[in-house]
C-alpha positions, 0 to 999 in steps of 0.5 A: 165691200158688200161681200163681207156682209153675210146677207149679201149672198142671199140678195144675190141668190134671190135676184139671180134665180128670179130672172132670165129668158132667152139665149144663155148670153142674154140670160147672163146679161139680164141676171147681172143687170137685175142682180146689180139693181138688187144689190144697189137697193140692198146697199141703201137699205142695209148701209145707207151712204158709206160717208155717214160712217163717221156718225156710226163711229160716234153711236156704236159702242161694240168694238167688233162692229166698229172694226167691221165698219172700218174694214168696209170703209177701207175696202171702199177706198181701196177700190177707188184708190186702186193702190194694188200694193196694199192688199191687206193691212192697217186702216188707211182711210185718209190715205185712200181718200186723199189718193182718190182725190189726187188721182181724179184731179191728175187724170182730168183732161181740161182741154184739147187741140183738134186737127185744126189747132182749135182748143176744145174745152167742153165735155161734149166736144172733147168726147166727139174728138176722142170718139172720132179719133178712136173710130179711125184708129181702130178701123181697118182699111180693107187691106189687099195683099200681094197674091204671090205671098200666099203660096209662101205659107204652107199648111202648118196646122194639122187636123188634130191641132185644128180640132183642139183649137175648135174644141169647146172649153169644159166647165172646169176650164172656164172656172179656172180662167175666172178664178185666175183673174185678180179679184181687184181688177177694175170692173167692166161696164156691168160694174161687176168685178172678178171678186163678185163672180169668184165669191158667188160662183156657186150661184152664177157659175152655171150661167157664166159657163153656159154663156161661154160655151154658147159663144164657142158654139155659135161664134157671136157674142152679145153686144151688151156683154162684149162692151168695154171702156177705153180709158186714156191711155187705153189698154189694148184688148181683143176687138169688141165694142168700145166707149171712150171714158172722158173725165170719168164718164162714158161717151159714144159707142163704136166697134173695133174692126182691127184684129190685133194691136200693139199691147195685145197678148198675141202681139209677140206671136204676130211679130214671129209670123211677120218675120217668118214671112219675111224670111220666106220672101228672102229665101224664095228670092235666093232660090230663084236667083234674084238675090245672091247671098255671100259665103264666108269661105269657099265650102261654106253655105250661102248666107242671105240673112240672119235674124235675132229677136227683132234685128235683121241682117241681110247679106248679098253681093254688091250689085244693082240687081240685088239692091233692087230685089231687097228693096222690092222685098222690103216694099211688100213686107211694109205693105203687109205690116202696115195693113195687118196692124 
C-alpha cells in the first residue's frame, strides 16, 4: 500500500543511507530495522489510521484522490486477507474485511491436549506446548550409520562440479532470485515483503547483495536475518531459527538441527539418494552371493530388484538365507532413513 505513494521512496532512501556499521549482514539488518521504523512514523504522519478512510470519503471531493484512497484500502485488505486469486480488479473492501475476520476466527486455537491428556487453554501454556513439540520435532538425534555403507557411495562430484557448487553468486544472479519471488508473499519477522525489496532495489540492492555474498564467503548467517515463524501447520524450509506463531503472536525461540524434512524442495532428490543407496546394498549382496536373484529364461540376466518411482520389487530364490539377507538390508536401510529425516 505504501509503495503507491511517491514520498515513500524518499523516506526509504533517507532512512536506508543514514544507518549501518559492521558486517554486511548486520548492516542489512540494521538498515531494514531503521527503515521500518521510519516508514511506520511516516505512515502515521502521512495517512494516520487507514480505518479513518470512511471519514476521508465524506470530506474529499476530487474523484481522483478518492479512488487512490480506495486502492490503498483495497491493497491493505488484500494483504491481510491473503486472497492470491485476486491480484487486481474492482474494489472489494467489504469482501477483504470479512475474509480477514473469518480467516482469523477460523485459525484460532482455543484449547489443546498435552501428552498427559490435560486440556491446555491459556496462551502461554499453549505456547510452551508448541515450543517443546517443535524443539523435539526439529532436533536431530545424532545418528550413527553402519560403516560398511560408506564404501557403497563412490565420489560422483568432479572438481569442476565442486568449484561450481562453491562459487559465489554474482550480483545479477542475486537480483534475479529476488525478482523471481512473488511480491505478495507473506513477509518474515522483519515485516518486509518481497515487493519492498523489488520496488526499492536501486536503494537496497547493494546491501542485500553484499549480505548474500558475505554469507557464501563466510558460511554464517546473522541470527536476526535467519529467523522465521512457524505457522500451524508449518511450511518446511531450510534449517534456521524458529518461533512458533500461537494465535497470531510469536512465542519462544529455538534452532532447528535437522537438515531436510518432508516438504523441502530438496526432498524429492533425497528420496533418489536413498533409493540409490538401497539399490547398491542389494547389488553388493548379490555380488557377494549373499542374495540370489532369479532368471526369467536360461540366457537372461539375473534380476534381483526393480524400482519405479517409489515402488520396489525384490526377486530372489525361495530360501531362508535369501530372506535373512533381505531382512538385514531392510533393517540397515530403515536405520539410515529414520536417522536421516
